[in-house]
N, C-alpha and C positions, 0 to 999 in steps of 0.2 A: 665446344664441348666434346670431351673424348666419348667416342662410341662406346656403346654398353653391350656387354655380351648377356643376352638373354638367358644363357644357361646359368648364370650365377643369380637369377632373380630369386628372392626369398619364397618358398613354398608356403602358401596358407591353404589349410583344408577347412572349408566352410562347413562347420557342423549345424548350421541352420537347417531347418526342416523338421521332418518327422521323427519323434523318438517314442519309444515305448514309455509309458507313463502309468503311475498309480498312486492315489493318496494313502499313505499310512494311517488310515483312520483308527486302527488300533495299536498304533505306536506307543510304547512306553518308554521311548529313549533308545531303544535297540539299534544297533547299527547293522543289523541282518535284514536283507531285502527279502520282499515275499519270492516265492519260489517262481520259477519261469511259467509253470502251469497254473498259476494262480488267476482265477477268472478277473480279479480285480484289475489286471493289466490292460490298459487300452492304449491310445495315442494322443499325443499333444505337439504342438508345433512350438518350436523355438525360432525366434524369439516369441514372446507372449506370456501373459498372464494365466494362472490356472482358472480364474473366474471367467474371463472373457472367453474361454473355451469350453465351457460349461461344467467345469469342476467346482464342486462345493455344494452346499444346500440353500435353499431360499430361506432367508432369516425370518424367524417368527416375530421378531423385535423390531418395529419400525421407531426409527428415530425421528424425534419432532425438533431436535436441535442441531441436526446436520442431516446429510444425505444418507442413503442406505443402498448398499449394493444388492443387485440381482441375486447374487450367489455369494457366500462366505465361506472361507475355509481357513482356519488356522491350525496348523500341525506341520508334520513332515510329508514330504512326496518323494517318490523315486523316478528317476529317469535312466534309461539305459538306451546304448545305440552301439551298433557295431559298424565298423568301417575299414577300409584297406589302406594301408600305407604302402607307397610305392618303394622299391629298393633305390638307394641312392649309392654313388661311387664315393661321395664325401662323407666324413664323420660329421654327423649332424646331431643337435640338440633339438627337443620338442617341447614347446611351450603351450599349454592349454589356457585359453583365455574366457572367462565367462563374464559378460556386462550386464548390469542392471538385474543383479540378484538380490532377493530378499529372502534369507538374511544369511543363515549359517548354511554353508556346503561341505559335505563329506565326499571326498572322491576315491573311486577304485579304478584302477587301469589293469585290465586283463586279469582281475581278481587280486589284484595287489593294492593294499591300502596306500593312497597318497596324501592323506592328511586333511585337515580342515582349515576354511577359510571363512571370515565373518564380517569382510568390509562391506559398507552399505553404500559408500558414496565413491569407491574406487574400484577398479577392475579386480576382480578375483582372479589369481594367476598361480599355476602350478609348473614346476619343471618336471615333465614326466618322461625325460629321456630314458632313465633305467628300464622302464617297463614298456616302452612301445617295441612292436616287433615289425620291423621292415619287410616289405614284400608279403605281408601277411594280414590276415583279418585280426583286428583289435576290437576290444570291448571296453566302452566307458560306463560306468556306472555312478550316478550321483544320488545323494540324499540331501535334499533342500528343504530347510526347516524354517518356517517364517514365524514362529512364536517369538515372544519378546523373553530375551534371556538376561536382558540387562535392563535396569529401571530407566529407560530412556524413551518411555511411550510417548512423550511429549512432542517430541521432534516431528515437524511437519512432514517429513519424508515418509511418514508411515502413521501419523496420527488419525484417528477415525474422522477427524473433521477436515482433513486435508487429502494427502494422497492415499489414505485408507490402508488398512492392515492387508496389503495385497501379497501375493506370493507368486515365484516364478523366476524365469530367466528372461527378462524383457528387453535386453539389448544385443542378444544373440551369443554364439558360441564359435570359437575357431582354434584351430591347432596349428600353430606355426613350427615349420621345420626351418631351422637356422644353422648355419655353419657352427663349427665348435670353436674356431678361431672367428670371432665376431666382435662387433661393438657390443658392449654390455649397456652401458648407460652413457648418455650425452647431455651436458647442460650448455646451452646457448646463451650466452650472457652479452647481450648488446649494451654498449655505453653510448648514450646520446651525446654527451659531453665530448667524450674522446673520439667519437664517430668510429668506434671500433666493435668488433664481435669477438669475444673471448670463448673459446670452446675448452671445456673441460670434460672429463669422463673417464671410463674405465672401459679396458677391452679383455675378453676372455682369450687366454692363450693356451693352447694345448701343449702338453709336456713335450711333444716331439717337434715342436715349431721353433724356429730361430725368428727373434723378433728383429734382427738386423735389417731385413727387407721390408718390414711393414711399413706402410705410409697410407696417410688420409689424402685423398683428393676432395676438395671441397668446391662446389660450384654454387654460386650465389645469384638468384635472379632478383632484380630490382622491381618494385612496384610498378615501375613504368613499362614492364616486359622485357627490358634488355637484360644481358648477363653480365655481370661483374668479372673481371679477369679472373679466370681459374687459379686456384692455389694449392700447391701439393707439399705435404709436410711429412718428412721422415717422423716415425712415431718413435718418441723416445719414452721408454716405459719405466716406471719406478714402482717400488714395492707399494702394494694398497696397504691402507691402515688396517684392514682386516686379514691380512695374509697370515699373521701368526695365530688366528683362530681357526680351530679345527673346520668349521663351517665355511671357511674360505677356500678349502680343497674340495673340488668335486671329487666323486667316486673314481674317476680315471686319472686323477692327478692334475686335472685342468685348474690353472690359476686365474684370478682377476687381477689385472694390473692398471695402475693408473697411467693416463696420457699426461705428458708433461704440457701445462696449458698452452693453448695456440691462440695467436692475436691475429686478426684479420682487419685490414683497412677498408671500412665501408664507404670513406669519403673519396670516391673515384670521380670519374667525370661526369658521372650522372646526378652527383649530388645526394646528400643525406636525405631520406624521406622519412619523417617523423610520423609516429602513429599518435592518433589524437580522436576524440569523439567527434571532431569535426572533419577529420581527414584519416580515415582509417586505413593507412597505408602498410601493406604487408609485404615482406620478403619470403621468398622460398630458398631452402637450402638444400642440396643433395651432398650428402658425406657419403663416400665410398671408401671402403678399407680393402687395400691392396697387399697382396704377397708378392713382390715384385710385380710382374704385369698380370698376373691371377688376381681378379676380383673376388674377395671373399665374402663381403657384406656391404649393406646400403642402408641409410636411413634418409627419408626425405620429410624435412621439417618446415613448418611456416612458422614465422616470427615477426614481431613488430619491434621498432626501436623508439622507446620512450623513456622517460624518467616520470617518477611519481614520487613526491616527497612532502613532508611537512615542513612548512616554514613559519614558525611561530603558530598563529591560529588560522593560516592559509593552507589550502592544499594546492600544490604546484604540479601541474602536468607539463613537462617539458619546459620548466622553468617559467611558466605563465600561470597565473592563479585561475584556477577552476571552480566553480560552484556546482555541487553535485544536485542535480534536480532529479529525484530519485523516487522509486516506489518499491514497494516489497512484494517480493513474489513468493507465496507461501506454499508451493509446490502443489498447485490445484490443477487437476487434469480430469475434467469432467467426463470425458468419454471412456479413458482407461482406468483411472484411479491410480495411475503411477507415471512417473516421469517418462515422458515418450524420447525416442531416439530417431528424431526426423528433425533434420536440419531446416527444412523449410518452414516447419511449425515456428521454430524460433525466429527466423527471419522475418515472417509475418508479424510476429509480436513486437519485435523490436522497431520495426518500420513504422507499425502503429503508435507505439510509445514515443518515438522520436517526433512524430507528426503533431503530437501534442506538446512537445517541447522537452521531453525527458531525455537525460543522458546518462542515467544512472539506474541500478536496479540492487536491491539487496536481496540475496538468498536467505529466507527465513528459516533456519535450523538444517540446511542440506547444502549439497553442492550438486549442480547440475550435471547430466551426460555430456560427453564430448561434443556432439552436435550443437548444443547450447552455446559453448564456448567457441566453437567456429563461427558461429553466426553472430556472437557478440564481437568477436575480431573484426569481422567483415562489415558489421554495421555500425560500430563505434559506440558500444556501450561499456560504460565503467561499471565494474561489477564487484560487490562485495559477497564473498562466500562464507560459509560458516561450518563448523562442525555439525554433525547431526545430533543436536544436544539442546534440550529444554528440561531442565529439571530443577530440583530443590536441593540437589547434592552439594553445591558450593555457597549455600547462604551463610553457613557458620563458618568464618574463617579459622576458627580454631579446631574444627573437625575435619579431618581428611576425608576425601570422598573415598568410596569403596575402591580398593586396589584394581579390581578388574575392569571398572569403568575408566579408571584414568589410563591403565594400559591400552585399552581399546581405543580411546580418544586420541591417545599420543600416536598410536599407529595409524589412524585416519589422517591425523594432520600431517604426518611424514609423507604419506600416500599423495595426498592432495597436493602438497607443495611441488613434489616430485612431478605428478602428472599434468598440472597447470603450469608448469615452468615456462612454456613457450607462449603463454596467451597474454598479450598485451592488455587485454580487457580486464583482466585479473588484477585488482589494484588494492582491495582492502579485505581484510580477514579477521573474523571474530571467533571467539572460541564457543559460541552459543548465544541463545536468546534468554535473556532476563535470568540470569544465574546467580547474581551475588546479593549480599546483603549491602549494607551501607559502604563497607571499606574493602570490597574486594575478598580475594582467596589466594593464598600463597601458591596453591597448585596451578590456579590458571595464570598467575604471573609467570611460573615456570614454563607453562606452555608458550607464553607470549615471547619470552627469551628465546626459547627453543626455535620458535619461527623465525624471529628476527635473525638468528644466526644461520638457519638453513636457506633464507632467502630474503635477503635485505632490500629486494627491489619492491617490496609491497609493505603496506603498513598495517600494522595488527593491533587489536584492543581485546581486553580481557572477556568482554560479553557486550551484548548489545542491549542497551536500554536501562538497566539497573545499576546501582550504586550511585552515590552521591558526590556532588562537587561542592567545594574544592576536594580534590581526589586524595584520600588516604588510603595507604597500603594497596594501590592499583599500580599495575604495570601496563602502559598503553603508549602508543603513538598518536592515537585520537581518541575521542570519546563519542559516544552516540547515546544522548540523554533526551529524555522527553521534554519537549517545550509545551506540552499540554498541561502537565501537572507537577513538575519538578519544582519544589518549594523556593520562591514564594508565589509561583503560578498555579493557575487553577483552570481545569479543563473548560468548565463553562465559560470562562472568560478568554478563550483562545482566538476568538474573533469578536470584535466589537465595532461600534461606529467610529470610535476614534482611530484616524489612520495615521497618526504620528508615533504610536507605539511601536515596540520592537521586543526582542528577547535577550537583550543585554543581561538581564537580571540572571540569566543562566549561563550565558557564554562568558561574562565578565569573571567567573569563578574559576578559570584556568587560563593557561598560556598555550594550550594545545587546539588543535581544531575540534569543534563540536558540530555534530550532524543531528538534526532533529530526529528523535526516535518515532517511528510510527505517527505521523504527524497528522493532525486534524480529526479524521475519523467520523465524518459527519455521514448520515445515512439518509436514504429516501424511500419511497414506497415500495412494496414488493411488486414484482412482475410475474404474474403467474404465466403469462404467454411464453415464457422461455421453456416451459415444460418439454414442449415438442422437441426441442434440441437435445435432449438427453436420450441418445439413441445407443449408449454404451451400456457398461455394466453398473451404472449408477443411476439412481432415481432421487429427485428432489422430494425426499419424505417430509420435509417440514411444510410442504405446500398444502396438501389436504387439510390438516387440522386449522391452517390460515384461512383457506377458501371457504372452508364449512362456517367460519366464524363471520367472515365478511358476508356470505350468503345469508345467514340467519338474522344478522344484524342489519341487512338492507343496503349495506355498504358497497356490495360487488359492482353495483351499477356506476359507482363513483370511481371506480379504479383508474381509469385514463386521466380523469381531472387530478385526483391525488398524485399519480405518477408525475404529472406535468408540472404541478405546483411545487411537490416535495424536491422534485429534481433540479428546478429553477433554483430553489432555497439551498440545496446542497452546493451547487456551483458558485452561488454568490457568497456563502460563508466560507467556501474553500479559497476563494480568490482573496479574500481579506486575510485568512489565516496564513497562506503562502507569501502574499506581499509583506506581511508583518516579519516573516523571516528575511525576506530581501531586504527589508529596512535595516536589519541588524548588520552592523559593519563587520563584525567578527564572527558571523556564522559561516560556517563552512558547506552546508548543504542540508537538505531535508529527505527524508524517506516517508512518503505518504502510505498509509495502510488503509486502502490499497487504490489503484485505479481500476481495478475490477471487484466485482462482488465476492465476498467470502461465504462460501456454502456452510461452513460450520459454524458453531457457538451460536446457534438460533439463526442464522442466515444474516450476516451482516451485508447490507446494500449500501456500501461505501463507494462503490464505483461509478466513475463516469462511462465505463464499459461493463458489459455483462461478464459472466465467467467464461464465456467463449470468446473473448477478445472482441465482441461485436459492440458497436456504439449503442447506447440506450437514447440517443436522441437528445440529450441534455446539454452538451456541449460541443461546439464545433472547434476542430483543432486550432483553426486560425485565431479564433477569439481566446482559446485558452493559453496559446503561444504568448499573448500579450503579458501575461504575469507568470509565465514558466518558459524563460529563454535565456540565453546568454546575457543579454542586455534587457532591463526591466526599468521602464520608467516609471516612477512613484510620484504620487501626488499626496500630500499630506496635510491634513486639517483636523481640528479636535471636534468637529461637528460634522453632521450630515444634514441637519435640519436648521433654517434660518428664518429670520422675518422677512418679509417682502422688502425688497431695495436695500437690504443691510449689505455692507461691505465685508467682503469675504476674502481673507488673505491665506493663500495656498502656497505651500512650499514645494516646489518640484525637486525631485531627487532622482538619481539614477543610480543602479546597482549593475555596474558594468563588468563582465567577465568575458568579454570577446577576446578574439586572437590578438587584435590590434588596439592601440588607443584611438579614441574618437577624436578626429582633428576638426578643430573649428566648429565645436559643438553649437547648434542652434535649437532652442526650444520654441516650438509653435504650439499656440492654444486657441481653443473656440469655446465659448460658453453658448450652448445651444438648449433652447426650449420650444417645444411644440414644433420641432423641425425648422426653427428660424434661429439663425445666428445672431445673438444678441450683442456680443463682445468678441474681439479677438485680438491677437497680438503675437509679439515673439520677441526674443532678446537672444544676443550672442553670449556664449559662455566663454569657449576657447577650449583647450586640450582635456579629456577626460582618459586618464590613465586606466590600466586594466587592473582589474580585482579590488576596486573600490565600491563604496557606498557614499555618494557624494552630494551634498546639496548644490542644487543648480542656481538657486535664487527664487525669489518669490513675485507672484502675480496676485494682483488685486482685482477682484470681480465683484459685481453686484448681483444679489439674488434678484430673479424677476420681481418686478414691483407690482404686477397686475395679478391680483386674485392669488389663489393657491397655485402652485406650479411644481412640476417635477423638471429637473433640469440635467444636463450633463456637461461635464468639462471634457473635451477631448483635446488630448496633447499628443506631440510627438517630438521626438529627439531627432536631429538630421546632422549629418557631417557637412563640412563646408562646400562638398560638391554636390549638395540637396540630396545625397541619399538618406531615405528613411532609415534610422537604425532601431527605433522601437516606438510604438504607439500605446496609449493607454486610455481608458475611460474612467471617469469617477463620476458617481451619481449623487446629486443633492435634491433636496426639496424646500420651498419657500412657502411661508403662510404669512396672511395679513396679521397685525396685532389683533388681540381680541376685543369684540365689540358686544357690549350688552344688547341682546335682542330687544326690539322696540316693544313686544308683548311680555316683557319679564315680569311685568306687574301681574300678569295673569297666573303666575307660578306660586304655589304653597310649598315651602322648602322647610324641610326639618334637618338638613345635613349642614352643621355648622361651618366645616371646611370649604363649602362651595360659596359662602356669602360674598367673598370678594370677587365673585364672578356672576353674582346673580342680582345685580343693584336694582332695586325697586321691586323685588320679589317680597312676598309674605314670609318672614322668617319666625318659625314657632317650634315648640317641643312637640315630637310626634304624639305624646299623650293627649295633647291638647286639640288634635285634629278632630272636627266634628263633621262627620260626611254628609249628615243630613242638611245642616246649615250650608255647607259648600255646595251642595247640589241645587238647594233652593235660591241661593244668591246668584248662582251662575258667573261670579266674578273672577273665579278661577278654572283654567283649562288644563292645569297639570300640578300633580303632587309629586315631590321629590322627596325620597327617603332611602335611609341605608337598609332598612329591614321591613319584613311584612309582619304587620301588627293587626289584632282583630278590627280596630276601627279603620284601618286602611283597606282591609279585607272588604269590610262593609260598603265603604265608599266604592270600591273598584266594582262589586257585583251590582251595585244601583246605577253603574253608568259612567263612573269616574275614569280619569286617564292617569296612570301611574307609572313613575319611573322608579325601579328600585335598583340602587347602586350597592349591590351586595358585597361584603367582605367575605373572605374565605369561611369565616365561622358561622355565616349567615346560610350556607349552602350544606345540602345533606350528602353531597357527593363531589366535592371540589377536586380538580385534578390540576396538580402542579404542574406549570409549564415553565419554559424558558425559551428565549429567542433561537438559540442554535437547535439544530435537529438531534435526534438520539444520538448519543455517543455510542459508536461501534455496534452495540447490540443489546437490546433490552434483557433478553434472557440472560446474558452474561453479566450486564451491570444493571440489575433490576432496581437498584436503590439509587441510580443516579438522579439528579434533580430534574425535573421538567423532560419526562421521556415523550415529547411529542415531536412531529415534524414539520412545524410552520403552518402557515395559513393557506386555506383555499378559498379564494374570493370571487364572488360573482360579479360580472359587470353590471353597472348602473344599480348598486343596492342604494335604495333610496335614504336610508338611515345615513349613510356615509356622506351624502351631499356632494360637496365639491372637493372632498379630500383626496387629494391625488394617490392613486394605487393601482397596481395592476393585478394580475390573478395569483400572486404569491408573495410571500414574506420579502421584504426589503427593509433597508436599514431605517425608514421614516417610522416603522413598526416598533422598533427595538425598544424604546422606553415605555412604550404603551403596553408591551405583552410580556418582556422579560420578568419573570417571577410573578406574573399575574395568574390567579387560579382560573382555571376553565370551568365552564358549567355543562353538566353532562345531560344530554338530552334523550338517553336511551328510554325514558320512560313516558316521553312526550311525542308519541307517534304523530307524524303530520306535520310538526312544528318544525321550520326550516331555520338553520343557523345563520344569523346575519354577519358575523365574523368567524368564519368556521375555522376550528382548529383541528389539525390532521393528527389523530393518535396514532401511535405506533400499532403496527399492522397484527401484533399478537393479540393485545387487548382490544382495539377496534372499537373504542368507545365513540359515540357520537358527540363532538365537543364543540363549543363555541364560547365566544367572550360577550355575546349579547343575543336575545332571542326576543319576540314580541308574539303577543296572542290576545284573543278575545276571551275575557272570563266573565260570565253572566252578561250583563248589558255593557261592561266596561271594557277598556284596553290597557295592557300593560307592556311595559318594556323593562326586562331585567337585564344588567350588565354587569361585568365583573371588572371593568376597564378602572384604572387608577385615579379616577378625576377627584377623589378625596384627598390625594396626596398633594399638599399645597406645592411642594418643591417640583413635582413634576408638571403642576399646570402653569409653571413658569415657562415650561418648555413650549416653543411655538406650536408643534405638531399636535401636543396633548391639548392645548388650550383651543387652538382650531377645531379639532375633532369633537370637542364638547359644545363648542359653539354650533357646529352643524348638526349634532343630534338635539339640540334645543330647538333649533329652527324646524327640524323634522318634526318632532312631538307636538310643537304649536301649530304645524300646518294640517292641511287636508290630507297630506300624503300618509299621516299615520293612520293607516287602515290595515290592521293584520288580517292576513287570510284565514289563519288556522285559530280555531277554538279549543280551549282546554276547559277542564271542570276545576272546581275549587281544590278538589282532592288531588288532582294532578299537579296543581301549583303547590299545594302544600307537601308533595312528594319531592319537590326542588328546593323551596325555601322553606327554612325553618321559622315557625311562627313565634313571634316575640311577644311577651306580655306588656300591658301597659296597665298604668295607674288610673282607675276611674275616678272621677270626681262624684262624692256621694253628697 
């Protein structure tokens, strides 16, 4: 390398530190600052927000649907600072840069107005050369205004529910002294196929300079640490396209000229190192501008060499199909309330995300600070950025958006594509979140075309999430569509026991890549213990109302159990929803919402991590990777429950997006029940190509033949050298065929639908029940009915045993349930069907007998509980739920599918399980549980611990009239 003259190093004045500061609390839009003697002036540190430094007022309004700041301020604020500039022998230009500003900034330099900037996701920049005094004291004055001047308040970079309405300069301030003859702008354009680096750009040329001696010296460091051969180019200038415009001429006559494109060979003896999510190799470039032997300027850049393209419905990274295993980053920073400028913060989050198998992140309605992108490049994350935009301005394709909004978004787009150019992690871009109607919008299409022309090395789409397929009137390289609810799909069916299903109903509607939008969105119980982590400017103000409800309802003591059970349910549901995407041959990826909890919109507890990127203890990375890695082994079967000894045919499939084909693939499997291997085997398949969802063959197993049992099918795919490529586990349950209880003749039954399962029972109409006769004869031990009637109540209080199998209309407070947990958040989707969070089951519940279960919902419960009404026990203090349903934590009802109690001298079991549906009773798990409950009720174990009054029972069950015989 050529020696470097330190005298030519660019001068950077660090303006971070203490500034004079005051809030313009009485500001009416005036651009006149308070006088220097105004007592409102204090001090503030740059970088930093106003709120975290004590400015603003404590809010009187505590939000229950999101967090609340310790202090809040919306309006303008003034900054001022004096600093000295040293004299230089060279003619210099001065560029002021402010990072992380929200939102609109006016600048004065030495009393002269320098203009306004309003970028939210780009660095705000001014050329202040005309007003700087070298060798003297200089004054900067800023007016920063964080109020919403455009109707874009929904964007996550400043929504109250996410990054909050913060104010300040959070990334820092610098003043750069650069030579007049300098590199103005450089584009580094690596070409992976040609193994070259093309350099384009512009140079500022002073009028008294001759360009004949200008040259660029380019030094490139290979990712392995060695340097490529230095290359020097005479700079051939040509007129820049803006030269004829007045603004192309600086005040001193300086011109901007284009560099004739330069091409460098990267394929030297070190070999080309491609950047990917698996191998994030980065080159470093030092570009120096010389006038003869005098160095004028330099730029140090980092770049990666990669290609990213759409090929049909596949996304191709370096000509290899890649599946995007993504999550959504909603600009949530629980300590600061604004995006942090800390590279280690982002390195940590990417390392955690990758440990769970993720290789992709979508920035929801924002683009992140520079340290984020540096970390993404180094850690190998594939990133989708977006304009800071979530609005309804583009829903009607016949109506143009406000001109000032479109102008602002266009400027943000141009700035982002320029500032992110060197980052190989930047692969996808969207014009915003959920913007359009069914058929797109012409102005968004124009933004897509503009982006494609500015930087064709990325892929673009008109919006994330909305619009219908097949696409009509939409410009996009790829589509991000909901796999939860895009017709004909429904969110409540996004995960079911059938593991043969996929999402081709959506992906088949286009010939371009489809990524699943905000996929799954399952939730678990609230975790108040996280409160102590909120040590910054935000407080979880949703928590006190929830905690009060849980305490007043006596549920606070159950928190740990509810968290454990609902967390397991979340992960089990998520596994199936994610594998369903991986079973889809033409899916390009998914974006989960989210792997962290979302503090807003009522506190959405969707994460396997909390909002601080810490584990919630519900999923281990190694287990999560089984269904979230380059290669996923899939086991497909229409059922999860079987009859004992039944032959089960399971198809093995593989979703393979590895870097290399799998050579000589071999499938190994084991059937295990109660820690005993019942069957095992393997077969050879052959080669598995990259980017395929491929059936590998079928295996036939037999459900355990002894009693009811849970079992698991463990399988793995190995390569010919016995290397394990992927493993997975599939759970099933087996049940003996239904057998009539030997004492069924002691049952008096009035439920017609149960007759096929109660051979020998006394079948009669409920109106005919004579409790006095039944009690005197002692020939019946149990009465089964659908509803409570006066004669059954009379029988019960006189010592009878009753099982009421109530329909929803028989309950005073039935609560609709579904198998899957609450979707996203109850406060935002209060009308969703079945807003509950799964089961919380006690060990050794006698009523369940030998029915196999653990502490939480699993797929053997699906047909028993999906759509089944829950019984509310809020009015029955002391009565324990036998099959407890976890209600969402906002409502916090005490729910169950069954309870038992003593009433008078008798005993009653009330259940809402669907035993009266004949089609469901053909299922092995449903019939078996019915059999176990019958056995329990006819045994000595049926001894309820709690007693309730007749009035309490009538507060739960509606009393039905009967016809008395006269």
